[in-house]
N, C-alpha and C positions, 0 to 999 in steps of 0.2 A: 506495499499500498504507498501512494506516497504519498508526503509527509511536508506540511511548510511554513515549520515553528522559523523563528528570527535565531539566530545565532544568540540574543539580548535572555529569550525563551530558553535557550538553549544549554541557559549560567546553571538555571533550576536543578540537579538532582532528580527533580519526583518528574519533570518533563522531558527530561535525554533519558529518563527510563521508559517513561510511553511513546518516546517520542523510538524509541528501537524496540517497544513489544507490536508497534500499530504499522512500522515499516514491515513485519516480520509477517505478515496477514496478509494471505492471496486472494481474497476471496470467495473460496472455492466454499463454504456452505456446507463444510463437513460438519461443522457443532453446529446448526438446524438441527441433526437430527438423533443426538442425545440430547436435547436442552430441555429439562421438561416445563417453564416454564411453556414457550415458543407452540411442543408437544399442545398443550391445557387449553393454551388461549390462542393460540394460530396468528398469530404477526409476528408481522416479520422484524421490530418493534423492539418484542419483548423473545430473540433469539440473541447470543453472542454479536453475532454478524452483525443483525442491529445497534445490538446495544456501542457493540465499538466503534460502528460513524456515528451517533450520536457522541457520544463522549469522544473520540476526532474532533468532530465542528467545535463541543464546545469549547476545550481547550487551544485550540489553533487557535482561535479569537477570541479568550479568555473575554468570552462569554457570559451576563452573567445566566446560571440557568433556568432554565422555563419548567413551567407545571408540567408538560412532557415529557424533557429531558429526565426530567427528576424520576414521574409515575415508576419510569419504566425501568430506570438506574433500580428502584424501591425492590421492582416486581426482580429483582434476578434471587437467586438463594448463596451465588457463588457454591455450587456445588458441586463448580470443579469439572463435569464430569465433556465438556470442553476441549478443553484443557490433553484429557489422555484420547480423548477423538481429530484433536490438531497435525492434522500432517505436517504444518508448517513452525509443531514451537513456542505460538505467540504462548502467554505469560501473565495471561487471562489474570487470574486473578492479581496484582501488580493494577494494570491497568484501570480493574472497576474498583483498590481500593485506593489509588488513584485520585478516582471518579466523584469517590463518596464526601474525601474529606472537601475536594474542592465544592460541592455540593452543601460542606458544614457551617462552608463559611463566607460561601458566595449567593445561599440561597436561605427568603425569608422561609420560611414554610408556615404554614396555616398555626392557629394556636395550639387546636388539638393534636395537631402531628408535634410539635414543639412539647406539649405537657409529656408526652409519651415518650419517650424517648428521652426528655427527664428522669421520669423513676425510672424506669430501665433501667438508666443507668448507673442508677443509685440506689437500685436493691438487685438485682442479685447479681453482680461480681459480692454485696459481701454477705455473707450467710447467714448472718444472727439476722441482718432484715429481712432478708429474701425469706423467712424460719414467720420472721410475723406477718410480715409479707399474705403469704402460703396459710398457714392462721387467718388469719379477715377472711381470703378468700374462698376455702375451704365455707367459713360461715353462710358470706352470703352468694356461693351454688348456687343454692334452695330458690331464689331470685334471678338467677343472671336473664330466666328470657324476659328480664323487663329491661333491658338496658338495653340503652334505645343503640351502641355503636358496637357493629362488627367485633369490635378486636377490645369491646373492657367486657365483655362475651367472653370470648377469647382466653382469654386474660383469671374470670374465675369458675373456668371449667379447663384450665390447665392445671388445678389443683389439686394435688393425692387426696386418696379420701381417708389414704393416715399422715403422719410426720413424723417419718423415725426421730427416737430419738442422737444425739449432739452423738457423737464418738472422741471418747477420747486419744485415742489414736492418729487423730489431726493434728492435735496439739505438736508442735515440732519435740523432733524427741530421735531417740535413735533404737529403733527394736538386732538385737541377734541373727546371729542367722540360728539352724536348729540343724544345719548339717554344714559338714566342711565348705570354708568359705569359701566364695567362685567367685563371688561380685558384692564390691560397697555400692548401691548405685541409689540417689534419692528421690523419693514420691513424692510428684506432685499429685495437692492433695485434693489442688481447683477451688469452685468456688461456691454456684448451685448444685455442683455434684451430693458438697458438704450440709446440702439441706435435702433436698430429692430425696437422694439412697446414699444412705450412710453402709448398705451393704459391701458395697463395690470395692472405698479402699481394702473396706476390711479382708475382703478374700483376698484380696493383691499386697498384698503387708502376710498371714497365712503364707500361701502360694513359695511366693518371692525366700523367705524365710524358711520355709519345709526344704527349696531348693539350692541350701546356699547362698540365700545374701543375704548381706548389712544392707540393714533397710531407712535412709532417713528421716525425717519427716524434716526441712531444711527450717530456721529462724529466718521469721519473714519475705515468703514465698506467698505468694496467693494466685491472687484470682491472676491469669495468662493473661487477659487486654487485651481476647475475641469479643466479649460481647459491643465492646467503645469501639474495637477499631471496626468492625463491620460499619457501625454510624456514621463511622466517619470522622468520632471523637478522640483525633489523633494527638491530644495530652494527652488526654483521660488515659487512654488505650495504653503512650506506651512506661506514664506512674508509670503501670499496673506489671508493664514488664517488664520495667527497670529493676523497683523492685524482686522482682525472680532472679533477675542478670545475676544481682549483685550480692544475695541469697548462695545461689548455686555456685558462682564463681568463687564464693566465703567457703565454701563445703570441700569445692575441691582442691585447690588451695590447702588444705585443714587435710583435713580425714586424708584426701582424693574420694572420684569418684568414677568409675565404671559406663554410668549409666543415670542421665536422668528420667526414669519411667515412668509412662501420660497413661491413664486408662481412659483416656476422655477423648476419642480423635479427634476431635474440634479444638480442643485446647492444642494438640501433639501437632499439627497444621500448624498455629502458629508459632510456637515457641521453633521451630523448625527452622522459621524466615524470621525469625532474630537480627539472624547475622546481618538478612536484610535491607529490615525495619531501621538498624542502627547504625549500619554504613556509612553515615558520614557522622557520628557520636562521638564523646570516647570513649562513653559505654561499648565501640565500636567491634574489641578487642574478645575482650566478653562475653557480648553475647555470641561472635563466632562461634568460641570457645563449648557455649552451651551452647548451638544450637547443634552444636559435630556432637554431642555426646548425649541429642535427648531421640529416643524410644517409645514408641509404641510399644506398650506388655506385652502382645508375641512377638514383638522383634525378641524382648532381653529373653525373653522362655522359646526362641526357636536355641538361642545359643545353648541356652542351657539342658540339664536329665531331668525331661520330663516325660520322667516312669510311662512307660506302651500299658493300657487298661483293659479291664476283659471289658469285655460287649454290656454296655450303663441300658441296652433294651428305650432306650431315647430315641426318635428322632429327633432333629434338633432345622429349624429352618435359621438358616445365618442369614440376617440381615446383613449387606453388604455399607456401611455406613460413606456417606460422599467423602467425606472431612482421613477416613483412614481410604478408599479409595483412588479415591481420583488426587485427593493432595498433598495424602502420600505413598501412593503408588503401590501398598502393601492390600497383596487380591488375596494371595494361598493359605498365610500362617496360618491366621485364624481357625479358619476351613484344618487345616494340617493338624494345629495342637487336637482342633476336637477329635478328627476324626483319632487320633493315638492315643486317646488317653477314653476310647473304648465307644464312640455317641456315629449313630446316625448322622449322617447328613444330606443336604439337601436346600437347594433354592429354589428362589423363585424366578418365576418369567423375568425380562425387563431385569435385572439386579442395575447394572449400572443406572437406572433411576431414580430421584431423591423422595424419598416418605412428606416430605417439606416438612421437618421441624426447624434446617439452619441456622442453630442458635434462637433468636427473635424474628425468625419470619414468622413463626405459625402464631405468633402473638401481634405481629407487624402488617404483616397481608392474611391474614385471617384465611378470607373467604378459597385463595388459590393453592395458599394453603389443607385445604379438608379437600381440594378433591388430590389431593395429589397421596393424603395419608389414608381416599378410600381404594385410591386404589393400589398402593405399595400393599396394604392388610387385605385385599381380595387376594391379590400373585401370595402371599406366603399363605394364607387359610386356606387356596385352593392343594397346597403340599400334607394338605393334613396333622402340621409336625404334634407331639405330645407339649413343647415349646420354644421361639423362638429366642435365636441369640443376636447379640451385637453387642460395637466397642466401645457407642456413646451415648453419655443418660439420655442427652436431649432424644434423638433419634427409638430409644427403650422408652421414657416417656410420651412419646408421637406416637407411633404406631398402641402402644399400652393401651390409647385411652381409645381405642377402636376396634379390640381384640379382644375377646376370654382366656385368647391362651393365651397364660402367662408368657410374660419379656422379662430374659436376665440379661447378664454382660456374659460375652467369654468368659471370664476371668473368675468368676461364682461357681460356671462350671466344672469346670478345672479345675480348679480347689477344692470342691467333692471330689473330685472322681483320685483325685491326691489323698481321702484322706480330712479334708475342710466340713466344713460341715453338709445338707440339706440348705438350698438356696432359699431362703425365706418365701422372697417372689412364685418360688412355684407350686400348684398344692400338692392335699395334701395325693391324688390319687394319680399326678401323674408320674 
């Protein structure tokens, strides 16, 4: 794609990076075939190719974003399926991230949009605040039908029926290995996950210790910044990321780390991008070090001696989170591990398509999100599984709200198969 940025514009590192990305695009349109929003809406401007044209025009002309451009950028899930299918290697993620930051700085949103984004940015990344909000949503759930705004209704419906107790495993501390030590790893305990489902981190710690890992929860580490990053709130997202970089760099320089383990794939995609996000920052060297050892839990487990299990007698439908299969290019590891542990694995049709969760997307674009959820649940249920497994808390909440089949994290099943407790999310008769 030909671009016309001026030399002055290209002195901005973000513009220079977007220029590189735009020039890689050859207009082929392969991305439209795998774009969930294009599949649902059928509008070229709701495809990656269409959004690329809108972003190019906006950035080249330093144009104040109009409502039409913002609408189509906001509808992007950032599922990154387009990056998997693109034959030219267009790094759409960095481009749309730049566009969102530009919109945040230059577009005056309607007050209701500003208010919603402000609330989400100040609640979801903070587990204690999020817990209080979930309690309020649980109380208000019976009155969701009275909500005039679909987004407010979606927020009430999102609340789980039971809010898990606080897990002390999330506090800064170190857990000794239960077998000869093979690795020293830091576990990212996250933010929303600590409020929505404490079983995942607990299972991760048990499993890693059993396989010979010393597990550290680093002091000062918290939200990865993804939730605000995808809203274009650069200062807030980079503030969260910087705190993590400092916390993990201190561990690397202290007792040393073999990996930073992440069991929420949406967070993993962002942490692995810290090196890019901070490339022009004083924290650049430490950010690159952190990104270099950030691993999804499935990557770490593939390096460890996970014992081969006998037939567990359960059929598991594996849902591939977009942030894992497209963002991190990890496609087989979770399935390989589950098979090794003794589970029968099935996959839904069109596994590359998003479930519609996408961070805060299901709260800000509930109509589109619901259509994607309905399709994903239908394809999963068609496999008649005993349980659905996923590697991302957002996907688990989204899918779980649309089916009666138990939905658990992959690591919970692996923990159970190797001596841990039965996942609480499983029904007794499963």
